[in-house]
RODO-2510 file (C-alpha; in nm, 4 decimals, decimal comma):
residues 497
     n   res          X          Y          Z
     1     x    12,4924     7,5392     9,3463
     2     x    12,4491     7,5723     8,9827
     3     x    12,4994     7,2555     8,7598
     4     x    12,6595     7,3068     8,4223
     5     x    12,4630     7,4460     8,0700
     6     x    12,4310     7,2330     7,8013
     7     x    12,7757     7,1759     7,6362
     8     x    12,6328     7,3785     7,3036
     9     x    12,6091     7,7184     7,5022
    10     x    12,8713     7,6066     7,8021
    11     x    13,1434     7,5786     7,5136
    12     x    13,0455     7,9470     7,3860
    13     x    13,2367     8,2396     7,3675
    14     x    13,1305     8,5571     7,4796
    15     x    13,1673     8,7114     7,0972
    16     x    12,8634     8,9987     7,0937
    17     x    12,7074     9,1879     6,8136
    18     x    12,7785     9,5456     6,9179
    19     x    12,5933     9,8147     6,6671
    20     x    12,6651    10,0618     6,8469
    21     x    12,9848    10,2634     7,1071
    22     x    12,7907    10,3423     7,3793
    23     x    12,8953    10,7603     7,4581
    24     x    12,6253    10,7791     7,6973
    25     x    12,7909    11,1838     7,8137
    26     x    12,8048    11,3087     7,4397
    27     x    12,4405    11,1528     7,3601
    28     x    12,3127    11,2720     7,6571
    29     x    12,4118    11,6185     7,6269
    30     x    12,2610    11,6306     7,3080
    31     x    11,9168    11,4402     7,4104
    32     x    11,8830    11,7126     7,6455
    33     x    11,9342    11,9707     7,3620
    34     x    11,6299    11,8543     7,2096
    35     x    11,3405    12,0329     7,1928
    36     x    11,1539    11,7692     7,0258
    37     x    11,2634    11,4623     7,2219
    38     x    11,1636    11,6879     7,5587
    39     x    10,8546    11,7065     7,4436
    40     x    10,8217    11,3565     7,4091
    41     x    10,9389    11,2238     7,7125
    42     x    10,7061    11,4407     7,8568
    43     x    10,4561    11,1755     7,8027
    44     x    10,6654    10,9389     8,0511
    45     x    10,5967    11,1896     8,3569
    46     x    10,2729    11,0450     8,3790
    47     x    10,1198    10,7899     8,1534
    48     x    10,2817    10,4508     8,2735
    49     x    10,3659    10,5618     8,6092
    50     x     9,9968    10,6514     8,7028
    51     x     9,8663    10,3537     8,5202
    52     x    10,0718    10,1136     8,6946
    53     x    10,0025    10,2819     9,0192
    54     x     9,6297    10,2519     8,9854
    55     x     9,7072     9,8918     8,8805
    56     x     9,8764     9,8091     9,1995
    57     x     9,6337     9,9746     9,4062
    58     x     9,3563     9,7902     9,3241
    59     x     9,5480     9,4596     9,3742
    60     x     9,5950     9,3753     9,7640
    61     x     9,8165     9,1177     9,7275
    62     x    10,0499     9,2485     9,4636
    63     x    10,3933     9,2439     9,7366
    64     x    10,2979     8,9129     9,8026
    65     x    10,2743     8,7916     9,4185
    66     x    10,6332     9,0140     9,3767
    67     x    10,7539     8,7982     9,6310
    68     x    10,6504     8,4986     9,4829
    69     x    10,7784     8,5829     9,1188
    70     x    11,1132     8,6272     9,2755
    71     x    11,0798     8,2933     9,4266
    72     x    11,0203     8,1408     9,0888
    73     x    11,3193     8,2677     8,9124
    74     x    11,5630     8,2127     9,1997
    75     x    11,4631     7,8510     9,1573
    76     x    11,4741     7,8737     8,8213
    77     x    11,8122     8,0387     8,8209
    78     x    11,9578     7,7793     9,0365
    79     x    11,8719     7,4388     8,8299
    80     x    11,8882     7,6322     8,5140
    81     x    12,0442     7,2662     8,3558
    82     x    11,7214     7,1376     8,4476
    83     x    11,4705     7,3397     8,3057
    84     x    11,6354     7,4371     7,9649
    85     x    11,6812     7,0816     7,8946
    86     x    11,3047     6,9851     8,0199
    87     x    11,2088     7,2450     7,7698
    88     x    11,3997     7,1399     7,4537
    89     x    11,3059     6,7462     7,5693
    90     x    10,9585     6,9048     7,5575
    91     x    10,9469     7,1127     7,2460
    92     x    11,1174     6,8070     7,0882
    93     x    10,7985     6,5793     7,1605
    94     x    10,5688     6,8146     7,0069
    95     x    10,7227     6,7800     6,6827
    96     x    10,9190     7,1367     6,7217
    97     x    11,2919     7,2125     6,7048
    98     x    11,5406     7,3747     6,9308
    99     x    11,8673     7,5067     6,8560
   100     x    12,1463     7,6285     7,1007
   101     x    12,3808     7,9252     7,0049
   102     x    12,6325     8,0215     7,2242
   103     x    12,6583     8,4380     7,0626
   104     x    12,4935     8,6516     6,8302
   105     x    12,6924     8,5147     6,5397
   106     x    12,5228     8,1681     6,5779
   107     x    12,1889     8,2673     6,6336
   108     x    12,1809     8,4634     6,2943
   109     x    12,3069     8,1726     6,0836
   110     x    12,0661     7,9681     6,2893
   111     x    11,7937     8,2085     6,1431
   112     x    11,9509     8,2219     5,8146
   113     x    11,9932     7,8507     5,7687
   114     x    11,6115     7,7879     5,8564
   115     x    11,5017     8,0330     5,6141
   116     x    11,7527     7,9315     5,3585
   117     x    11,5575     7,5889     5,3503
   118     x    11,2102     7,6763     5,3440
   119     x    11,3310     7,8957     5,0285
   120     x    11,2124     8,2341     5,2151
   121     x    11,2057     8,5588     5,0662
   122     x    11,0104     8,7564     5,3251
   123     x    11,0177     8,7528     5,7047
   124     x    10,7706     8,9164     5,9808
   125     x    10,9030     8,9946     6,2710
   126     x    10,6921     9,0549     6,6073
   127     x    10,9175     9,2731     6,8713
   128     x    11,1821     9,1157     6,9844
   129     x    11,4394     9,3005     7,2303
   130     x    11,6777     8,9811     7,1785
   131     x    11,7070     9,0125     6,8055
   132     x    11,7405     9,4254     6,8342
   133     x    12,0736     9,2756     7,0587
   134     x    12,2073     9,0106     6,8023
   135     x    12,1735     9,2283     6,4911
   136     x    11,8809     9,0271     6,3424
   137     x    11,7054     9,2671     6,0913
   138     x    12,0465     9,4279     5,8896
   139     x    12,1950     9,0700     5,9464
   140     x    11,8946     8,9602     5,7529
   141     x    11,8599     9,2302     5,5059
   142     x    12,2673     9,1891     5,4026
   143     x    12,0921     8,8170     5,2675
   144     x    11,8348     8,9645     5,0311
   145     x    11,5786     8,8751     5,2902
   146     x    11,2434     9,1562     5,3300
   147     x    11,2236     9,1754     5,6630
   148     x    10,9097     9,3295     5,8102
   149     x    10,8511     9,4327     6,1772
   150     x    10,4937     9,4102     6,2685
   151     x    10,4564     9,5860     6,6039
   152     x    10,3567     9,9145     6,5099
   153     x    10,6069    10,1331     6,7474
   154     x    10,8987     9,9047     6,5545
   155     x    10,7269     9,9391     6,2211
   156     x    10,7530    10,2942     6,2575
   157     x    11,0992    10,3298     6,3444
   158     x    11,2223    10,0710     6,1347
   159     x    11,0950    10,3358     5,8332
   160     x    11,2863    10,6103     5,9842
   161     x    11,6318    10,3679     6,0442
   162     x    11,6509    10,4111     6,4234
   163     x    11,6836    10,1625     6,7025
   164     x    11,4069    10,1365     6,9656
   165     x    11,4344    10,4002     7,2582
   166     x    11,2465    10,2074     7,5060
   167     x    11,1582     9,8743     7,5674
   168     x    10,8326     9,8017     7,5260
   169     x    10,7320    10,1371     7,3437
   170     x    10,9947    10,1970     7,0692
   171     x    10,8830    10,5145     6,8918
   172     x    10,7854    10,7176     7,2217
   173     x    11,0080    10,9757     7,1070
   174     x    10,8462    11,0286     6,8094
   175     x    10,5623    11,2923     6,7593
   176     x    10,2715    11,2005     6,5031
   177     x    10,3545    11,4314     6,2917
   178     x    10,6890    11,2793     6,2237
   179     x    10,5084    10,9242     6,1986
   180     x    10,2899    11,0792     5,8647
   181     x    10,5593    11,1890     5,7012
   182     x    10,7092    10,8529     5,7349
   183     x    10,4237    10,7266     5,6353
   184     x    10,3869    10,9492     5,3025
   185     x    10,7905    10,9085     5,2425
   186     x    10,7747    10,5199     5,2464
   187     x    10,3713    10,3902     5,1151
   188     x    10,4090    10,4696     4,7982
   189     x    10,0501    10,4829     4,5390
   190     x     9,8564    10,6164     4,7705
   191     x     9,6482    10,9435     4,7331
   192     x     9,9612    11,2346     4,8540
   193     x     9,6854    11,4657     4,9816
   194     x     9,5172    11,1853     5,2225
   195     x     9,4924    11,3198     5,5662
   196     x     9,7202    11,1393     5,8545
   197     x     9,6131    11,3965     6,0862
   198     x     9,5412    11,1923     6,3858
   199     x     9,6428    10,8548     6,5209
   200     x     9,3556    10,6887     6,4236
   201     x     9,4557    10,7434     6,0415
   202     x     9,7895    10,6394     6,0966
   203     x     9,6574    10,3151     6,2690
   204     x     9,4389    10,2627     6,0021
   205     x     9,6624    10,2631     5,7288
   206     x     9,9804    10,1002     5,9156
   207     x     9,6843     9,8373     5,9101
   208     x     9,6555     9,8161     5,5527
   209     x     9,9681     9,7751     5,4535
   210     x    10,0524     9,5541     5,7115
   211     x     9,7502     9,3126     5,5987
   212     x     9,9311     9,2389     5,2757
   213     x    10,2989     9,1394     5,4549
   214     x    10,1173     8,9112     5,6761
   215     x     9,9798     8,7114     5,3870
   216     x    10,2907     8,7371     5,1972
   217     x    10,5412     8,6272     5,4330
   218     x    10,7393     8,2870     5,4649
   219     x    10,8856     8,3163     5,8187
   220     x    10,7248     8,4465     6,1630
   221     x    10,9795     8,5431     6,4066
   222     x    10,8376     8,6407     6,7403
   223     x    11,0636     8,6669     7,0901
   224     x    10,9671     8,4774     7,4156
   225     x    10,8418     8,6563     7,7204
   226     x    10,8780     8,3378     7,8810
   227     x    10,9410     7,9359     7,7748
   228     x    10,7590     7,7432     7,9783
   229     x    10,9391     7,4174     8,0887
   230     x    10,6950     7,1472     8,1630
   231     x    10,4950     7,1835     7,8298
   232     x    10,7917     7,2955     7,5741
   233     x    10,5948     7,6400     7,5213
   234     x    10,6865     7,9616     7,3965
   235     x    10,4747     8,3160     7,5545
   236     x    10,4534     8,6292     7,4217
   237     x    10,2761     8,9193     7,5185
   238     x    10,1737     9,2175     7,2759
   239     x     9,8715     9,4542     7,3084
   240     x     9,7975     9,4754     6,9197
   241     x     9,7507     9,1297     6,7931
   242     x    10,0492     9,1295     6,5615
   243     x    10,2527     8,8490     6,7263
   244     x     9,9336     8,6139     6,6711
   245     x     9,9505     8,6448     6,3060
   246     x    10,3128     8,6906     6,2533
   247     x    10,3453     8,3151     6,4052
   248     x    10,0351     8,1956     6,2609
   249     x     9,9869     8,2695     5,9515
   250     x    10,3640     8,2318     5,8705
   251     x    10,4875     7,8462     5,7200
   252     x    10,7406     7,8588     6,0145
   253     x    10,7344     8,0307     6,3265
   254     x    11,0879     8,0945     6,5035
   255     x    11,0848     8,2016     6,8786
   256     x    11,4036     8,3792     6,9443
   257     x    11,5019     8,4099     7,3490
   258     x    11,7562     8,4421     7,5956
   259     x    11,8251     8,1423     7,7847
   260     x    11,6866     8,2881     8,1556
   261     x    11,3137     8,3195     7,9886
   262     x    11,2420     7,9523     8,0883
   263     x    10,9945     7,8886     8,4309
   264     x    10,9155     7,5681     8,5453
   265     x    10,5304     7,5476     8,4814
   266     x    10,2411     7,6541     8,3379
   267     x    10,1373     7,7948     8,6630
   268     x    10,5179     7,9788     8,7535
   269     x    10,4400     8,1779     8,4276
   270     x    10,0596     8,2661     8,5392
   271     x    10,2002     8,3791     8,8303
   272     x    10,4607     8,6477     8,6632
   273     x    10,2667     8,7316     8,4450
   274     x    10,0089     8,8688     8,7056
   275     x    10,3114     9,1423     8,8226
   276     x    10,4401     9,1799     8,4027
   277     x    10,1923     9,3731     8,3049
   278     x    10,0608     9,5479     8,6128
   279     x    10,4415     9,6987     8,5979
   280     x    10,4360     9,7688     8,2546
   281     x    10,1440     9,8810     8,1189
   282     x     9,9034     9,9645     8,4197
   283     x     9,6856     9,6622     8,2131
   284     x     9,5638     9,3944     8,4413
   285     x     9,6883     9,1732     8,1217
   286     x     9,8179     9,2814     7,7870
   287     x     9,5360     9,2385     7,5649
   288     x     9,7422     8,9192     7,4054
   289     x     9,9090     8,6704     7,6312
   290     x     9,9613     8,4293     7,3782
   291     x    10,0831     8,0376     7,4310
   292     x    10,2406     7,8494     7,1419
   293     x    10,3334     7,4909     7,1712
   294     x    10,4792     7,2638     6,8847
   295     x    10,3834     7,3099     6,4667
   296     x    10,0660     7,2895     6,3837
   297     x     9,8433     6,9720     6,4463
   298     x     9,6201     6,7628     6,2375
   299     x     9,3013     6,9179     6,3997
   300     x     9,4924     7,2610     6,4065
   301     x     9,2636     7,5348     6,1869
   302     x     9,5618     7,7286     6,1497
   303     x     9,9702     7,7820     6,2330
   304     x    10,2793     7,7198     6,1026
   305     x    10,3937     7,4040     5,9727
   306     x    10,7081     7,4182     6,1646
   307     x    10,7880     7,5933     6,5217
   308     x    11,1696     7,6374     6,6124
   309     x    11,3205     7,7729     6,9210
   310     x    11,6216     7,9527     6,9079
   311     x    11,8271     7,9659     7,2599
   312     x    12,0359     8,2118     7,2854
   313     x    12,3329     8,2686     7,5449
   314     x    12,5418     8,5590     7,4430
   315     x    12,6814     8,6176     7,7919
   316     x    12,4119     8,5032     8,0244
   317     x    12,5749     8,1966     8,1673
   318     x    12,8690     8,3945     8,2968
   319     x    12,6316     8,5918     8,4905
   320     x    12,5481     8,2940     8,6899
   321     x    12,7031     8,2758     9,0510
   322     x    12,8385     8,6462     9,0373
   323     x    12,7276     8,9784     9,1315
   324     x    12,4726     9,0358     8,8747
   325     x    12,3187     8,7100     8,8735
   326     x    11,9961     8,8749     9,0123
   327     x    11,9374     9,1217     8,6366
   328     x    11,8898     8,7398     8,4770
   329     x    11,5089     8,7875     8,7051
   330     x    11,4267     9,0952     8,4415
   331     x    11,1243     9,0181     8,2761
   332     x    11,1409     9,3634     8,0728
   333     x    10,8251     9,5434     8,1836
   334     x    11,0409     9,9115     8,1474
   335     x    10,9083     9,9951     8,5165
   336     x    11,2704    10,0803     8,6150
   337     x    11,3240    10,3432     8,3281
   338     x    10,9474    10,4408     8,3334
   339     x    11,0291    10,6204     8,7040
   340     x    11,3978    10,6726     8,6265
   341     x    11,4720    11,0034     8,6628
   342     x    11,7813    10,9851     8,4305
   343     x    11,6026    10,8346     8,1547
   344     x    11,2909    11,0737     8,1799
   345     x    11,5719    11,3601     8,1017
   346     x    11,7605    11,1624     7,7973
   347     x    11,5315    10,8821     7,6858
   348     x    11,6891    10,5631     7,5876
   349     x    11,8683    10,6650     7,2705
   350     x    12,1489    10,8262     7,4598
   351     x    12,2402    10,5170     7,6060
   352     x    12,4168    10,3920     7,2902
   353     x    12,3522    10,0031     7,2630
   354     x    11,9640     9,8332     7,2820
   355     x    11,8709     9,8198     7,6646
   356     x    11,8143    10,1517     7,8458
   357     x    11,7330    10,2794     8,1748
   358     x    11,9229    10,1500     8,5008
   359     x    11,8408     9,7932     8,3715
   360     x    12,0328     9,8579     8,0874
   361     x    12,3148    10,0532     8,2925
   362     x    12,3254     9,6731     8,4661
   363     x    12,2552     9,4079     8,1467
   364     x    12,4470     9,5938     7,8682
   365     x    12,8128     9,6096     8,0960
   366     x    12,7635     9,2374     8,1769
   367     x    12,7124     9,1994     7,8234
   368     x    12,9265     9,3926     7,6147
   369     x    13,1851     9,4594     7,9114
   370     x    13,2465     9,7263     8,1540
   371     x    13,5600     9,8255     7,9163
   372     x    13,2998     9,9640     7,6444
   373     x    13,0182    10,0957     7,8963
   374     x    13,1345    10,2127     8,2129
   375     x    12,9374    10,5219     8,1710
   376     x    12,6290    10,3014     8,2178
   377     x    12,6455    10,2682     8,5654
   378     x    12,7569    10,6420     8,6623
   379     x    12,3851    10,7643     8,4577
   380     x    12,2377    10,7178     8,7977
   381     x    12,1085    10,9233     9,1113
   382     x    12,0884    10,6532     9,3013
   383     x    11,7420    10,7472     9,3650
   384     x    11,6247    10,4079     9,4370
   385     x    11,3051    10,4088     9,2977
   386     x    11,3706    10,1377     8,9770
   387     x    11,4519     9,8818     9,2595
   388     x    11,1421    10,0062     9,4505
   389     x    10,8864     9,9424     9,1385
   390     x    11,0687     9,6403     9,0098
   391     x    10,8237     9,3639     9,0017
   392     x    11,0953     9,1212     9,0199
   393     x    11,3021     9,2924     9,3115
   394     x    11,5797     9,3690     9,1330
   395     x    11,8873     9,5516     9,3230
   396     x    12,0051     9,7638     9,0492
   397     x    12,1394    10,0410     9,2519
   398     x    12,3426     9,8064     9,4334
   399     x    12,4653     9,6138     9,1104
   400     x    12,5334     9,9631     8,9511
   401     x    12,8044    10,0387     9,2480
   402     x    12,9667     9,6952     9,1731
   403     x    12,9669     9,8433     8,8366
   404     x    13,1375    10,1417     8,9299
   405     x    13,3517     9,9853     9,1448
   406     x    13,5039     9,7419     8,8811
   407     x    13,5292    10,0550     8,6677
   408     x    13,7445    10,2285     8,8972
   409     x    13,9731     9,9383     9,0099
   410     x    14,0577     9,9307     8,6097
   411     x    14,1087    10,2779     8,5672
   412     x    13,8468    10,3606     8,3112
   413     x    13,6932    10,6911     8,5010
   414     x    13,7572    10,9870     8,3507
   415     x    14,1092    11,1149     8,5658
   416     x    13,8807    11,3964     8,6699
   417     x    13,5935    11,2283     8,8143
   418     x    13,9023    10,9834     8,9952
   419     x    14,1044    11,3021     9,1494
   420     x    13,8034    11,4482     9,2748
   421     x    13,7066    11,1513     9,4409
   422     x    14,0381    11,1729     9,5830
   423     x    14,0121    11,5297     9,7247
   424     x    13,6603    11,4419     9,8509
   425     x    13,8381    11,1520    10,0786
   426     x    14,1431    11,3491    10,1709
   427     x    13,8164    11,5688    10,2831
   428     x    13,6117    11,3694    10,4322
   429     x    13,8691    11,2046    10,6131
   430     x    13,9242    11,5373    10,8347
   431     x    13,5823    11,5916    10,9598
   432     x    13,7146    11,9684    11,1261
   433     x    13,8452    12,0624    10,7875
   434     x    13,5295    11,9120    10,6057
   435     x    13,2881    12,1213    10,7676
   436     x    13,4560    12,4559    10,7556
   437     x    13,4893    12,3952    10,4112
   438     x    13,1407    12,2593    10,3578
   439     x    13,0256    12,5747    10,5442
   440     x    13,2289    12,8222    10,3505
   441     x    13,1060    12,6983    10,0137
   442     x    12,7468    12,7063    10,1642
   443     x    12,8130    13,0713    10,2289
   444     x    12,9655    13,1563     9,9616
   445     x    12,7108    12,9585     9,7287
   446     x    12,4213    13,2360     9,9082
   447     x    12,6086    13,5121     9,8516
   448     x    12,6214    13,4504     9,4666
   449     x    12,2528    13,3694     9,4648
   450     x    12,1818    13,6939     9,5032
   451     x    11,9144    13,6457     9,6799
   452     x    11,7807    13,4526     9,3624
   453     x    11,7925    13,1054     9,4785
   454     x    11,9841    12,9372     9,1962
   455     x    12,2667    12,9801     9,0036
   456     x    12,2544    13,0062     8,6032
   457     x    12,6458    12,9670     8,5661
   458     x    12,9143    12,8183     8,8190
   459     x    13,3058    12,7521     8,7339
   460     x    13,3657    12,4127     8,7125
   461     x    12,9367    12,3075     8,7221
   462     x    12,8819    12,3899     8,3466
   463     x    12,7426    12,0314     8,3183
   464     x    12,4269    12,1698     8,5320
   465     x    12,4148    12,4917     8,4781
   466     x    12,4141    12,4478     8,0970
   467     x    12,0866    12,2754     8,0984
   468     x    11,9702    12,3683     8,4773
   469     x    11,9570    12,6158     8,7729
   470     x    12,1678    12,5371     9,0455
   471     x    12,0187    12,5628     9,3638
   472     x    12,1948    12,7379     9,6373
   473     x    12,2010    12,6315     9,9871
   474     x    11,9205    12,8577    10,1819
   475     x    12,0099    12,7998    10,5527
   476     x    12,1873    12,5302    10,7741
   477     x    12,3995    12,2663    10,6748
   478     x    12,2500    11,8554    10,6970
   479     x    12,4906    11,8045    10,9949
   480     x    12,4187    12,1735    11,1455
   481     x    12,0448    12,0697    11,1830
   482     x    12,0742    11,7332    11,2374
   483     x    12,3240    11,8636    11,5974
   484     x    11,9990    12,0808    11,6824
   485     x    11,7559    11,7835    11,6246
   486     x    11,9787    11,5822    11,8532
   487     x    12,0048    11,8529    12,1353
   488     x    11,6165    11,9512    12,1098
   489     x    11,5497    11,5735    12,1383
   490     x    11,7890    11,5310    12,4467
   491     x    11,6091    11,8214    12,6184
   492     x    11,2407    11,6829    12,5786
   493     x    11,4587    11,3248    12,7195
   494     x    11,5767    11,4730    13,0534
   495     x    11,9044    11,5855    12,9219
   496     x    12,1735    11,3446    12,8140
   497     x    12,2324    10,9889    12,9245
***
């Protein structure tokens, strides 16, 4: 049974920062016609997938680790109030501060107050999806604070004034030539004829520019992959080291995290870390896994003078005890979107809000409501690959079906879809009529195909044929093949029993 969450969270409303209104169909249509984007998405077809497969093949106990990770998160969610209050107590014992925030507005105001109290002028940010969710950058910039992203991918899209298109590779949609153009337009006072043809050239220039910001910043803000209850520790996982510099060189470190990031012990965090990097980037471990426990102590050589944790609900507590609680196990590895054929075709921006891919198709309706995002659970082929590769075994297709049911019950879907489903139900409940109609349709499609094996246009199927060919039936229906198989099996077994 779920205990009551701390009062600061429990009494919160569900106000959200929604920076865009998701329009998946329109966005997907544009994405499919964007040749630059399609070239960039081609990198997904190998890269992450191949590296994940190799990393998992090299770890015989991977499936057992997945089971243990699921067990840890399920136990934590069933006792969330206990572990959150334990985390808060240990943060305070180590000299830090915890701020409970019910929604994005409260979180932004809390962070702003910390900045104002320290008379801060500049803010460094490590990569953080939760800060994207609450619209933190735009909020702070309106308060005349300079905000600089320190993750290279996040820095690139900040210069381009774009949101992330992937939760671990935010600039995966951008080509190096486009990055060079952004650097030339932004990094003033440099040789206009300098060479920026190779990734190394771009990296070196970004490092030089970023160094100035690292040493000048007053506040460092990071996300948190884990919050460890037994020690009051926040954990970040990076491959660039920018997160370490962000939180150690600044006078104040603020870790922003949603409440489900808590785990009971260091050992639990270590267990989940073993499946995280392998699922995300195919590494045994990320290059930097950093544990931060409180502000600098007298004997420490570096570190912030103050350590703050902003704990955000923003609708998560409403998911507890519902059909969508399992989504709170998500560790943001992006394995689901790396293997999703829909994400691979349209990219992350098509989803219209912070979280793309299969995990976004479940989480986004939970956070901003099915009324605003009912199209997302329908953006799936239900091939099941997302659940197959998820290190936390989250039943994403099942939860998308739950959202589809809610959308249908509220009459939110397009009328054409509703009438189409009613027509299909009428046919499917009359087997003889269904078989006759599908058999006729199959023969007609073969004729229209004219021996080419595919159709390039078809009435009422423009959404498919505008982008790709429609394969035509080449032989018998599935039911016909199944009946033949059963007859052959019956003969082999000596006749009907």
